Every structure is written in C-alpha cells, then in structure tokens.
Backbone as numpy.savetxt, mean C-alpha at the origin, in Angstrom:
# Nx Ny Nz CAx CAy CAz Cx Cy Cz
-12.50 -12.33 -10.58 -11.44 -13.27 -10.25 -11.22 -13.25 -8.73
-10.99 -14.40 -8.17 -10.65 -14.53 -6.76 -9.26 -13.92 -6.55
-9.10 -12.98 -5.58 -7.79 -12.36 -5.37 -6.68 -13.37 -5.11
-7.00 -14.50 -4.50 -5.99 -15.52 -4.23 -5.44 -16.17 -5.47
-6.17 -16.05 -6.60 -5.72 -16.64 -7.86 -4.81 -15.73 -8.67
-4.66 -14.47 -8.26 -3.80 -13.54 -8.97 -2.37 -14.05 -8.95
-1.68 -14.01 -10.08 -0.29 -14.48 -10.17 0.66 -13.33 -9.89
1.63 -13.60 -9.02 2.62 -12.60 -8.63 4.02 -13.09 -8.98
4.92 -12.15 -9.20 6.32 -12.49 -9.34 6.88 -12.79 -7.95
7.66 -13.84 -7.84 8.40 -14.16 -6.62 9.81 -13.63 -6.85
10.35 -12.91 -5.86 11.65 -12.26 -6.03 12.62 -12.69 -4.93
13.91 -12.46 -5.19 14.94 -12.79 -4.21 15.27 -11.57 -3.36
16.32 -11.69 -2.55 16.71 -10.62 -1.63 17.21 -9.37 -2.35
17.51 -9.48 -3.65 17.96 -8.33 -4.45 16.83 -7.80 -5.35
15.60 -8.30 -5.15 14.42 -7.88 -5.91 14.48 -8.35 -7.37
15.14 -9.48 -7.60 15.20 -10.08 -8.93 14.15 -11.19 -9.01
13.41 -11.26 -10.11 12.36 -12.27 -10.27 13.00 -13.65 -10.38
12.50 -14.57 -9.53 13.02 -15.95 -9.54 11.91 -16.96 -9.84
10.69 -16.48 -10.01 9.57 -17.38 -10.31 8.25 -16.65 -10.21
7.17 -17.42 -10.32 5.83 -16.88 -10.20 4.97 -17.87 -9.43
3.96 -17.33 -8.73 3.03 -18.17 -7.98 1.74 -17.41 -7.75
0.67 -18.15 -7.49 -0.60 -17.51 -7.14 -0.45 -16.79 -5.81
-1.19 -15.71 -5.65 -1.13 -14.93 -4.42 -1.38 -15.80 -3.20
-2.37 -16.69 -3.27 -2.67 -17.55 -2.12 -1.47 -18.40 -1.73
-0.72 -18.90 -2.72 0.47 -19.70 -2.44 1.59 -18.83 -1.89
1.74 -17.62 -2.47 2.76 -16.68 -2.00 2.55 -16.39 -0.52
1.30 -16.12 -0.13 1.01 -15.82 1.27 1.19 -17.06 2.15
0.68 -18.19 1.70 0.75 -19.42 2.51 2.19 -19.85 2.77
3.05 -19.70 1.77 4.44 -20.16 1.88 5.40 -19.05 2.30
4.90 -17.83 2.45 5.76 -16.71 2.85 6.80 -16.37 1.80
6.42 -16.48 0.51 7.35 -16.18 -0.57 7.51 -14.67 -0.73
8.74 -14.23 -0.99 9.01 -12.81 -1.17 8.42 -12.34 -2.50
7.71 -11.22 -2.46 7.08 -10.66 -3.67 7.22 -9.14 -3.65
6.42 -8.43 -4.43 6.53 -6.98 -4.54 5.21 -6.31 -4.18
5.32 -5.14 -3.53 4.15 -4.34 -3.16 4.44 -2.87 -3.41
3.36 -2.10 -3.53 3.49 -0.65 -3.64 2.68 0.00 -2.52
3.20 1.12 -2.02 2.54 1.94 -1.02 2.43 3.34 -1.60
1.21 3.88 -1.67 1.01 5.21 -2.24 0.37 6.10 -1.18
1.08 7.15 -0.78 0.53 8.14 0.14 -0.25 9.14 -0.71
-1.56 9.17 -0.54 -2.42 10.06 -1.32 -2.84 11.25 -0.46
-2.65 12.43 -0.98 -3.06 13.63 -0.28 -4.07 14.39 -1.13
-4.92 15.18 -0.46 -5.88 15.99 -1.19 -5.26 17.36 -1.49
-6.03 18.26 -2.07 -5.54 19.58 -2.46 -5.06 20.39 -1.26
-5.56 20.07 -0.07 -5.14 20.77 1.16 -3.98 20.08 1.86
-3.45 19.00 1.27 -2.31 18.30 1.84 -2.67 17.29 2.91
-3.96 17.03 3.10 -4.37 16.03 4.08 -4.18 14.63 3.50
-3.91 13.67 4.36 -3.56 12.31 3.97 -4.81 11.43 3.97
-4.98 10.66 2.89 -6.08 9.70 2.80 -5.78 8.54 3.74
-6.67 8.32 4.69 -6.54 7.24 5.67 -7.79 6.38 5.55
-7.62 5.08 5.67 -8.79 4.20 5.56 -8.65 2.97 6.44
-9.79 2.31 6.63 -9.81 1.01 7.31 -10.11 -0.03 6.25
-9.32 -1.06 6.21 -9.48 -2.13 5.23 -10.73 -2.95 5.56
-11.31 -3.55 4.55 -12.48 -4.39 4.77 -12.10 -5.67 5.51
-13.07 -6.29 6.11 -12.85 -7.53 6.86 -12.54 -8.71 5.95
-12.78 -8.56 4.65 -12.56 -9.66 3.70 -11.17 -9.64 3.06
-10.32 -8.68 3.42 -8.97 -8.62 2.84 -8.17 -9.85 3.25
-7.33 -10.37 2.34 -6.52 -11.55 2.61 -5.44 -11.27 3.66
-4.91 -10.06 3.65 -3.85 -9.68 4.57 -4.31 -8.46 5.37
-4.12 -8.49 6.66 -4.42 -7.39 7.57 -5.87 -6.88 7.47
-6.86 -7.78 7.54 -8.26 -7.34 7.45 -8.64 -6.42 8.60
-9.48 -5.45 8.30 -10.09 -4.52 9.27 -9.10 -3.59 9.97
-7.87 -3.52 9.51 -6.90 -2.60 10.11 -6.85 -1.30 9.33
-6.39 -0.25 9.98 -6.26 1.07 9.34 -4.96 1.13 8.54
-4.98 2.01 7.54 -3.79 2.20 6.70 -3.74 3.64 6.24
-2.53 4.20 6.15 -2.34 5.56 5.65 -1.83 5.55 4.21
-1.78 4.36 3.63 -1.38 4.20 2.24 -2.47 3.45 1.48
-2.59 3.72 0.21 -3.32 2.83 -0.69 -2.25 2.06 -1.45
-2.60 0.94 -2.00 -1.61 0.17 -2.72 -1.93 -1.30 -2.64
-0.92 -2.10 -2.91 -1.12 -3.54 -2.90 0.00 -4.24 -3.62
-0.27 -5.48 -4.00 0.75 -6.30 -4.65 0.96 -5.88 -6.09
2.16 -6.14 -6.56 2.53 -5.91 -7.96 2.29 -7.23 -8.68
1.50 -7.21 -9.73 1.19 -8.42 -10.48 2.38 -8.95 -11.25
2.31 -10.20 -11.65 3.38 -10.81 -12.44 3.61 -10.02 -13.72
4.86 -9.67 -13.98 5.23 -8.93 -15.17 4.90 -7.45 -15.12
4.33 -6.97 -14.03 3.96 -5.56 -13.89 5.10 -4.81 -13.21
5.31 -3.57 -13.60 6.32 -2.74 -12.95 5.75 -2.03 -11.74
6.64 -1.56 -10.88 6.20 -0.83 -9.69 5.36 0.41 -10.06
5.84 1.19 -11.03 5.14 2.42 -11.40 3.72 2.14 -11.89
3.58 1.13 -12.72 2.25 0.77 -13.24 1.34 0.29 -12.10
1.89 -0.51 -11.20 1.11 -1.02 -10.07 0.67 0.12 -9.16
1.54 1.08 -8.93 1.20 2.21 -8.06 0.02 3.00 -8.64
0.06 3.28 -9.92 -1.03 4.02 -10.56 -2.32 3.19 -10.55
-2.23 1.92 -10.91 -3.41 1.05 -10.94 -4.04 0.94 -9.56
-3.23 0.63 -8.55 -3.75 0.45 -7.20 -4.35 1.74 -6.65
-3.68 2.86 -6.87 -4.19 4.14 -6.37 -5.52 4.48 -7.02
-5.60 4.31 -8.33 -6.87 4.59 -9.03 -7.98 3.66 -8.55
-7.66 2.38 -8.39 -8.67 1.42 -7.94 -9.16 1.73 -6.53
-8.23 1.86 -5.59 -8.63 2.02 -4.19 -9.26 3.37 -3.92
-8.77 4.42 -4.57 -9.34 5.75 -4.37 -10.59 5.97 -5.21
-10.73 5.20 -6.29 -11.85 5.42 -7.20 -11.71 6.76 -7.90
-10.50 7.14 -8.22 -10.20 8.43 -8.85 -9.60 8.18 -10.23
-10.40 8.38 -11.25 -9.95 8.06 -12.62 -8.91 9.03 -13.16
-8.99 10.29 -12.80 -8.07 11.29 -13.35 -6.82 11.49 -12.49
-6.48 10.51 -11.73 -5.34 10.61 -10.83 -4.04 10.68 -11.64
-3.15 11.61 -11.30 -1.85 11.65 -11.99 -0.99 10.48 -11.56
0.08 10.26 -12.32 1.02 9.17 -12.01 1.70 9.46 -10.67
1.64 8.52 -9.71 2.32 8.72 -8.43 3.83 8.89 -8.59
4.41 9.72 -7.74 5.84 10.00 -7.76 6.58 8.99 -6.89
7.56 8.27 -7.47 8.33 7.31 -6.67 9.24 8.03 -5.68
9.33 7.48 -4.46 10.17 8.09 -3.42 11.34 7.20 -3.04
11.09 5.94 -2.67 12.17 5.03 -2.28 11.61 3.61 -2.22
12.54 2.65 -2.08 12.18 1.24 -1.94 12.84 0.67 -0.69
12.22 -0.37 -0.14 12.80 -1.06 1.00 12.26 -2.48 1.05
12.97 -3.33 1.76 12.55 -4.71 1.95 11.82 -4.79 3.29
10.56 -5.20 3.25 9.77 -5.39 4.48 9.83 -6.86 4.86
10.11 -7.11 6.14 10.09 -8.49 6.64 9.39 -8.49 7.99
8.33 -9.29 8.08 7.60 -9.35 9.33 6.61 -10.49 9.35
6.49 -11.14 10.49 5.50 -12.19 10.71 5.50 -13.27 9.61
6.68 -13.75 9.25 6.80 -14.81 8.27 6.53 -14.37 6.83
6.43 -13.07 6.61 6.18 -12.52 5.27 7.32 -11.58 4.89
7.53 -11.44 3.59 8.59 -10.56 3.11 8.21 -10.03 1.74
8.34 -8.73 1.55 8.10 -8.16 0.23 8.93 -6.91 0.01
9.36 -6.76 -1.25 10.00 -5.53 -1.68 8.91 -4.51 -1.83
9.16 -3.33 -1.29 8.14 -2.29 -1.21 8.64 -1.01 -1.88
7.80 -0.45 -2.73 8.10 0.82 -3.36 7.10 1.84 -2.83
7.62 2.95 -2.30 6.77 3.99 -1.71 6.65 5.15 -2.69
5.42 5.62 -2.84 5.08 6.70 -3.76 4.23 7.72 -3.04
4.06 8.88 -3.69 3.06 9.83 -3.22 2.34 10.42 -4.43
1.08 10.82 -4.20 0.28 11.39 -5.26 -0.70 12.39 -4.66
-0.95 13.47 -5.39 -1.96 14.44 -4.97 -3.24 14.12 -5.71
-4.29 13.94 -4.94 -5.61 13.60 -5.49 -6.50 14.82 -5.33
-6.65 15.59 -6.40 -7.39 16.84 -6.30 -8.87 16.68 -6.61
-9.25 15.58 -7.22 -10.65 15.35 -7.52 -11.32 14.55 -6.41
-12.60 14.27 -6.59 -13.32 13.48 -5.58 -12.84 12.03 -5.57
-13.00 11.38 -4.42 -12.66 9.97 -4.30 -13.94 9.17 -4.11
-13.91 7.96 -4.62 -15.02 7.02 -4.47 -14.39 5.65 -4.23
-13.90 5.44 -3.00 -13.12 4.23 -2.71 -13.88 2.94 -3.01
-13.12 1.95 -3.43 -13.63 0.63 -3.76 -14.23 -0.02 -2.52
-15.50 -0.36 -2.56 -16.20 -0.95 -1.40 -15.58 -2.29 -0.98
-15.01 -3.03 -1.92 -14.39 -4.32 -1.60 -13.07 -4.15 -0.85
-12.48 -2.97 -0.93 -11.16 -2.71 -0.34 -11.22 -1.83 0.90
-12.14 -0.85 0.89 -12.15 0.21 1.90 -13.48 0.22 2.65
-13.42 -0.01 3.97 -14.63 -0.01 4.80 -14.98 1.39 5.30
-13.97 2.23 5.50 -14.14 3.60 5.99 -12.96 4.41 5.49
-13.17 5.72 5.27 -12.06 6.57 4.87 -12.29 8.02 5.29
-11.18 8.76 5.34 -11.22 10.19 5.61 -9.87 10.77 5.20
-9.83 12.07 5.00 -8.57 12.77 4.80 -8.20 13.43 6.12
-7.01 13.13 6.65 -6.56 13.66 7.93 -5.30 14.50 7.74
-5.16 15.53 8.55 -3.90 16.27 8.55 -2.83 15.34 9.12
-1.58 15.69 8.90 -0.50 14.87 9.44 -0.56 14.83 10.98
-0.91 15.96 11.60 -1.05 15.99 13.06 -2.18 15.08 13.53
-3.31 15.09 12.83 -4.42 14.20 13.19 -4.01 12.74 13.06
-3.30 12.43 11.99 -2.81 11.07 11.79 -1.85 10.66 12.91
-0.92 11.53 13.24 0.05 11.24 14.30 -0.66 10.96 15.62
-1.72 11.72 15.93 -2.45 11.51 17.19 -3.14 10.16 17.23
-3.45 9.58 16.09 -4.16 8.29 16.03 -3.23 7.08 15.93
-1.96 7.31 15.74 -1.03 6.19 15.56 -1.04 5.21 16.73
-1.18 5.71 17.93 -1.18 4.83 19.10 -2.58 4.34 19.49
-3.61 4.95 18.94 -4.99 4.63 19.32 -5.67 3.63 18.38
-5.31 3.65 17.11 -5.96 2.77 16.13 -5.04 1.59 15.82
-5.64 0.51 15.35 -4.87 -0.66 14.90 -4.48 -0.45 13.44
-3.19 -0.42 13.18 -2.65 -0.13 11.84 -2.03 -1.37 11.23
-2.05 -1.42 9.90 -1.35 -2.51 9.22 0.14 -2.36 9.53
0.82 -3.45 9.89 2.23 -3.32 10.29 3.15 -2.85 9.17
2.92 -3.30 7.95 3.80 -2.87 6.86 3.60 -1.40 6.54
2.35 -0.93 6.60 2.07 0.49 6.37 2.68 1.36 7.46
2.59 0.92 8.71 3.20 1.66 9.82 4.70 1.76 9.64
5.30 0.64 9.23 6.75 0.63 8.99 7.10 1.57 7.84
6.32 1.50 6.75 6.57 2.37 5.59 6.39 3.84 5.96
5.42 4.14 6.83 5.18 5.53 7.23 6.37 6.06 8.04
6.91 5.23 8.94 8.09 5.65 9.70 9.29 5.86 8.76
9.44 4.99 7.79 10.52 5.15 6.79 10.32 6.43 5.98
9.05 6.72 5.63 8.75 7.95 4.87 9.11 9.19 5.69
8.75 9.18 6.96 9.09 10.34 7.81 10.61 10.51 7.92
11.32 9.40 8.06 12.79 9.47 8.11 13.35 9.97 6.78
12.76 9.51 5.69 13.18 9.94 4.34 13.03 11.46 4.21
11.96 11.98 4.80 11.70 13.43 4.74 12.35 14.19 5.86
13.05 13.48 6.77 13.72 14.15 7.87 12.79 14.54 9.01
11.64 13.82 9.13 10.68 14.18 10.18 10.38 12.99 11.08
11.33 12.14 11.32 11.09 10.99 12.19 10.87 11.47 13.62
9.94 10.79 14.30 9.70 11.22 15.69 10.45 10.37 16.66
C-alpha cells in the first residue's frame, strides 16, 4: 500500500477524533493527527539513532533518536507504539513500550498529538530498509555531542528535549 493512502484519525486541540482522512491529505492540508515516539535502548542503555530514508513523506534523510510514526485510524497510541517499534527496529520479540507522556507538537504548518514511550530492545535489530537508511546505538553523551552537528527531525528534537525535561535532565 502507498503510505499516502493510509487513513488516519483527524483530531482536535483536545485530542478528540473529529474525522478521518488519507495521510497524503492530512499532510497536504496540515490536519492535526496522532503520532508516537519510541525511545529504544539496547541492553547497555544506548539509544537507537537512525537516519530516515530519502523516500519518507515527512523529514526525509534526517536523523532521529526515536522510532515511531503516525497512529492509524481507530488505532490506540499503545498499539501504534508497539507496531511502529517492531516494524522500524525489525525486532519481533520486543516488549510493549512504556508510555511516558503526551504533548501537542506544532511546527511548520503541521500539528500532531504525540505520545512518547520507551522500550528496551535486548535482541538484535534488523531495521526496515524502507524506513531506515543508517542506524547505530549511541550513548546519551554521544547523542548529545551530535545534536548540533547532524540534521535532526524537528518533532523528534522537540520530543527529546521534552523527554529530558520530563526526566529532569534538560540542558
């Protein structure tokens, strides 16, 4: 299926469903929808970091410290977080991600309700080639050193700053 044909719930400022539309229409019209962000760490606590493929509809070829994506029509945040993490990491035995917090992201004519999760990925990863062009597990210090050097997805960068504040480690 073409990713632009995926149907998403359109939501209001209180995260209540007010309609549905194809992803391509949601993006073109800047309709508010839902997304999940999953911070995946390995057994040593390093963070999965990747560069998105050039064919992604949103933020192609940029780096991200989260796996995740849009929540499908009628799908819950928890289900989307597990589905997206398993798909992007290529890890079938992944446990259910732990929900941390939600926030409304607004930027560049786009808006989405965002649910942030974390999950420990102790098995091997085999990232989806259609989604991930490059990947590595980085320590938090290594990630911090690259924040100013690499081009990052803006929503992921915003979510990462919110996560650090949530944990009391904002810089």
